[in-house]
N, C-alpha and C positions, 0 to 999 in steps of 0.2 A: 617278953614282948611277942605279940601275935603277928605272924607274917602271912599275908594272903596274896594270891596272884591271879590275874586273869590271863590265861594262856590262849594264844591263837592256835598253836600246835605244840609239839614237844620241843621245838627249837625257838619259837618266837613267843615272847611275853609282851602282852599289851600294857599291863600295869602291875605294879607291886605296891601293896599297902603295908606299912609298918605301923602296927598299932592303929590308933584312931587319928593320929596327928600327921602322918607323913605318907604321901602317895607319889610314886614315880610313874609317870605316864609316857609311853613311847609315842609321842605325837606324830612321828613319821608314819606310823601304822594307819593314821586317820587322814593324813594330808597328802597332797600331790607333790609337795616339795618339803624341804626341811623347814622347821619352825623358824630358824634363824633367817633363811632366805625370805620367807613370807613376811616376817616382821620388819626386815630391813627395807622392804618396799613401802612400808607405811610411814606417813608423817607422824611425828610424836604426838600431835593433837588427836590422832586416832586411838591412842592408848588410853581410852576413857577412864577405866577404873584405876589403872596404874598412876595416871596423872592426877587423880583425886588424892592419892596418898603421898605422892612424891612430886617435888617441884625443883626446877632449875638443875643444878649439878647432880642432885640425888636422882632425878628422873633420867638424866643421861647415864648414870651408873646402872640403874635398874633396867634400862632398855638395851643394854649390851649383852652379848652372849657371855655366859659365865663359863669358867673352866672348872673341871671337877676331877679330883684324883681317883679315878675309877679303880685302878690297880692297887692303890694304897688302901682303899676301903675294903679290906678283906675279912673283917670281923665286926660283930655288933659292938664290941667294946670301943672301937674307933669312933663310933657315932657319939660317944660321950665326951670326946676331946673338945676342948674349948679354944684351942689355938690352931691356926692355919698350918697345915703340913709344910715342910720345906719345899723349895722349888724342885729339888731332886725327887721328891716323893710324888710329884705330878707326872712322872715319866709314864708313858703309855707303851705297854708291850705290844698292843695291837698295831699302833702306828710307828713303833720303834723311834719315838721322839719325846722330848721333854717340851714343856711349855716355854714360850718366849718370856723375856724379861718384862715386856709390856703386859702380857697376860697375867704374870705373877703379881705385878704391881696393881693391876685391876682387881685381882682376887683379894689383895690386902686392903684396898680401898672399900670394897663391898663388905 
């Protein structure tokens, strides 16, 4: 798999591309606030493209902030997993905390 990155400097990465299919973009580099805060201020009707693909409860799921097991994802082999990691594997070393039961339930629903 080819890995490419757009670096802002030696410590900040603006985007990481994994092959041709997956791109991680640090939206905070381009916005005045976090993407979560910016989107939470919008009515769901404003999510034009998302609401074309998802309706009702699926739109509710897709418009919530997702949780991600950053510390768990420490190898490329883990991207091939087809099951959600356990709640304990969502533990964040940076924040010194695990996700809530509600966040884990949301991850299971999505």
